[in-house]
N, C-alpha and C positions, 0 to 999 in steps of 0.2 A: 156739254162738248164746247170747245174752243172752235173759233171760226177763223183763226189764223195759224199758219204754220211756216217755219223756216226752212228751206231747201238750197240745194246747190244750183248755180247756174252753169250748165256743161260740164266740164270735166277738170280735174287737176292732178298733178303728180308729184312726188318727192323721191328722194333717196336717202336713205340712211345706213350708216356702216359701223358695225360693232364687231371688234376682234375678228376682223376680216370677213363676217358674214355681212352681204350686200342685201338690204330690204329695199325693194321697189314696190311704193306705195300709189295706189291710184284711185281716186274718188270721182264717182259719177252720179249724175242726177239720173232717177229711174222713177217711172211712173207706178209700175206695177212688178209683181213677182216673175212674170215671164220674161219681162226685160231685165229684171236683176240677173235672173239664171243665165240668158242669153250674154249678158256682159262678162259673167263669171266664166262662161264656157270659152269666150273669146281670148281670155287671159291664160286659160289652162292650155289651150291650143298655142297660143303664142310662146309662152314660157315653159313648154313641155320639159325642157331640160333642167328647170328649177327643182330644188329639194322639195319646196313645199309652195302652195299657192292657197294663201288662207284669206277669209274674207268675213265679212259681216254686213247685214242690210237692215234698215229700218224703213218701214211703209205704213202707210194710212196718216190721215190728217193728225192724229193724235200719237204717232208713233207706236200704235198697238201691235204691229206685225214685225217681228223681228227673225232674224236667222243667223246662226254662226257656224263656222267649220274651222276647224284647227288643221286638216288636212296633213295629218300625220305628226304634227307637233304634239308633245305632251298635253293631254285634256286641261283645257282652260287657259293655255299659254297663248293663244293667238287670237281666235275668234271673240272671245268673251272682252279681252283687253281693247281690240278693235271697236267693238260695240259700246263699250264704256266711253270711249273718247266720243264717238258720234252722238251718244246721249248728252255727254257733258256739254257739248256745244248746241243742244238743243235743235238737231237737225232730223228731217225725216225725208222720204222719198230719195234716199241715197244708199249707194253700196260703197264699201271701201274694200280694195283687194290689195293685200301685201305679199309680194313674191320675195322669197327668201333663196338667195344662193349661199349655201353653207360654206363657211371659210375655213373648216377644219378645227375649229376650237369651240367646244360646247360651252353654251352661255349659261346653263342651268335654268331652273324654272324662274327664279326672279328675274334674271337677265333677258329671258325670252319676253316675258311679260313687259318690261321696261322697253326692249327694243320694239315690239309690235306697237306698243302705245306711241313711242316718239315717232314713228314712221307715219302713223296714221295722223298724229297732230301736225307734222310737217305738210302732208298732203292736204289736209282740212284748211290749214293756215293758209295755203296757196290759193284756195278756192274763192271763188266769187259766191256770194249768197244773195238770196231774195226773199222778202216776206209775202206770202200768198194769202188770199182770203178765200174761205171757203163759202160757196153761195148755194142756195135753196132755190129750186124752181117751183113755183105756185101755178098750177094751171086751171083754168076756170073758163065757164061759159057766161055771157052776160048779153041782154037785149041791148040793141042800139041807143035806145033811150038813157041808158044808164053807163054807157061804155066811156064817155068822156069823163065822168066822175072817177070810175074805177082807175083809168089811166093816169088821172092827175093824182090820185092817192098813191100809186105805184111810185110815180115820180118823185112826190113829196118825201116818201120813205126812202129815197136813194136807189131804188130798183131799177132795172131796165126791162124793157118789153121787148119779147122776141116778135118777129113778123107775125101778124094776126091770121087766123082762118075766117072765113065769112060765110055764115049760113043766111037763110031767108029771114030768120028772126033775130040774128044777133051776131056775136063775134066770139071766136074761141081765142083766149089770150093766155100766154105764159110770160109771168113775171120772174125775172132772176134778181135774187136780193141777197145780201151778205146774211149768213144763216143765223146770226144773232139777232136779227131785225126781222126775221120770217114769222115769228109767231105774232108779233105785233101787227104786222101788215094784214096777216090773215084773218086776225080778230076785227081789224077796222072793215076790211073788205066784206066781212061776213054781216056786217049792218046793211049791205045792200041786199035786201030780201029775194030779189029776183036772180041774184048769182048763183051759180050751180058749180060746185068744185068738181073737177075731174080727178080720176084714181091715179094719175101717173106722176104725182108729185114726187121729185127726186133730189138728192143731194149730187152736186156736181163737183 
């Protein structure tokens, strides 16, 4: 599993015209499927008078979740081309919506594919991107006598410690660290035999 991914910062848009058909393209950063659905619904409502409101989204740290929709265009001529451009730019956690106002001249299958690709390229080229790091949380309990050593090892590994919880015997600590370094840190901390792992380790 990779521990970095590239996504959009905010939103961007572009307009592309081909044989009098206007393609309005909008690119958005989204964190999850519900947000993506909400963004699409907003554009369908705003551009209710358009012939087609097509889209594709990519979600997940490794881009493992996708969805495409041709919204009445011939199958494979809109959503898949949009998705292909998102993929080619190595982006995830984003949705691209392309609104088409028909200009009276049919573009044909190759023309539609090329137009939806170009509109998507223009919108994504106008976007600001950022590289994000996937982190993992390691939660454990440790006696006070060993806490300083554990905290030093977390910091040495480049991790960060969340505010601790205190008990009569020791501390409950949660370390947040880059996923690619998590196994090494876990192995090192496991050398402290009084350390007890908690069950709520999770990726963030």
